[in-house]
C-alpha positions as CSV (number, residue, x, y, z in Angstrom):
1,M,9.4,31.3,17.3
2,P,7.4,28.0,17.4
3,Q,8.2,25.3,19.9
4,V,7.9,21.7,19.2
5,N,8.0,18.8,21.6
6,V,9.9,15.7,20.3
7,T,10.8,12.4,21.9
8,I,14.0,10.8,21.1
9,S,15.0,7.5,22.8
10,G,12.2,7.9,25.3
11,K,13.2,11.4,26.4
12,A,11.2,14.5,25.6
13,Y,12.8,17.5,24.2
14,R,11.4,21.0,23.6
15,M,12.9,22.4,20.4
16,A,12.6,25.8,18.7
17,C,12.2,26.1,15.0
18,G,11.3,28.5,12.2
19,D,7.7,29.1,11.3
20,G,6.2,26.3,9.3
21,E,9.1,23.9,10.1
22,E,7.3,22.2,13.0
23,A,6.3,19.1,11.0
24,H,9.7,18.8,9.4
25,L,11.4,18.9,12.8
26,E,9.1,16.3,14.2
27,E,9.8,14.0,11.2
28,L,13.6,14.5,11.7
29,A,13.2,13.6,15.3
30,R,11.2,10.4,14.4
31,F,13.9,9.5,11.9
32,Y,16.7,9.9,14.3
33,D,14.8,8.0,17.0
34,A,14.3,5.1,14.5
35,K,18.1,5.1,13.9
36,I,18.7,4.8,17.7
37,D,16.2,1.9,17.9
38,E,17.9,0.3,14.9
39,M,21.3,0.5,16.8
40,R,19.6,-0.8,20.0
41,Q,18.3,-3.8,18.1
42,A,21.7,-4.5,16.5
43,F,23.9,-4.0,19.5
44,G,21.6,-4.3,22.6
45,E,21.7,-1.9,25.5
46,I,25.2,-0.4,25.3
47,G,24.4,2.9,26.8
48,D,22.4,5.9,25.6
49,M,25.4,8.1,24.7
50,R,27.0,5.2,22.6
51,L,23.7,4.5,20.8
52,H,23.3,8.3,20.0
53,V,26.8,8.6,18.7
54,M,26.4,5.4,16.5
55,A,23.0,6.7,15.2
56,A,24.5,10.1,14.5
57,L,27.4,8.4,12.7
58,M,25.0,6.3,10.6
59,V,23.0,9.5,9.6
60,A,26.3,11.3,8.8
61,D,27.3,8.4,6.6
62,E,24.1,8.4,4.8
63,V,24.3,12.2,4.3
64,S,27.9,11.7,3.0
65,E,26.8,9.0,0.5
66,L,23.8,11.1,-0.7
67,K,26.1,14.1,-1.2
68,K,28.4,12.0,-3.4
69,T,25.4,10.7,-5.3
70,V,24.1,14.2,-5.8
71,A,27.5,15.5,-7.0
72,K,27.7,12.6,-9.5
73,L,24.1,13.3,-10.8
74,E,24.9,17.1,-11.0
75,G,28.0,16.3,-13.0
76,R,26.0,14.0,-15.3
77,L,23.3,16.7,-15.7
78,E,25.8,19.3,-16.6
79,S,27.3,16.8,-19.2
80,L,23.8,16.1,-20.6
81,Q,23.0,19.8,-20.8
82,G,26.3,20.4,-22.6
83,D,25.3,17.6,-25.0
84,A,21.9,19.1,-25.5
85,G,23.5,22.5,-26.3
86,S,25.8,20.9,-28.8
87,A,22.9,19.0,-30.3
88,D,20.8,22.3,-30.6
89,Q,23.8,24.0,-32.3
90,R,24.1,21.1,-34.8
91,A,20.4,21.0,-35.4
92,G,20.5,24.8,-36.1
93,E,23.4,24.3,-38.6
94,V,21.4,21.4,-40.4
95,E,18.4,23.7,-40.6
96,E,20.5,26.5,-42.1
97,R,21.9,24.1,-44.7
98,A,18.4,22.6,-45.4
99,A,17.0,26.1,-45.9
100,A,19.9,27.0,-48.3
101,A,19.3,23.8,-50.3
102,I,15.6,24.5,-50.5
103,D,16.2,28.1,-51.6
104,A,18.7,26.8,-54.3
105,A,16.1,24.2,-55.4
106,A,13.4,26.8,-55.6
107,A,15.6,29.0,-57.8
108,R,16.3,26.1,-60.1
109,I,12.6,25.2,-60.3
110,E,11.7,28.8,-61.1
111,G,14.4,28.8,-63.8
112,V,13.1,25.6,-65.3
113,A,9.5,26.9,-65.1
114,K,10.5,30.2,-67.0
115,S,12.2,28.1,-69.6
116,L,9.1,26.1,-70.2
117,L,6.9,29.1,-70.7
118,P,6.3,30.2,-74.2
119,S,8.1,33.4,-74.9
120,S,5.9,36.2,-76.0
121,A,6.4,37.4,-79.5
122,G,5.9,40.9,-79.9
């Protein structure tokens, strides 16, 4: 299992991760470290533990909001897929009616064409 060294709030941590996840873990650590820096700039030196907790809550809040957004988008996608299915069904019905009308028109045209042909006298 790969090991990755990350630095969060000036402290180095050795973390294990799955194969191929090293870069992702490093990026997550940088993201979290940036949140801690953001809290430090907003509130000053209020203690590492408090900064970590506040940063974790900010990340949790962002995740919560993103989950809500994803749920709304999934609902909208489901609705659009349903609308598309209904539209496909209606289009199929229109195509069937158009084909029937074309067949009927072709039959009438054939009838007119036959009536215009001279009849053979035998």
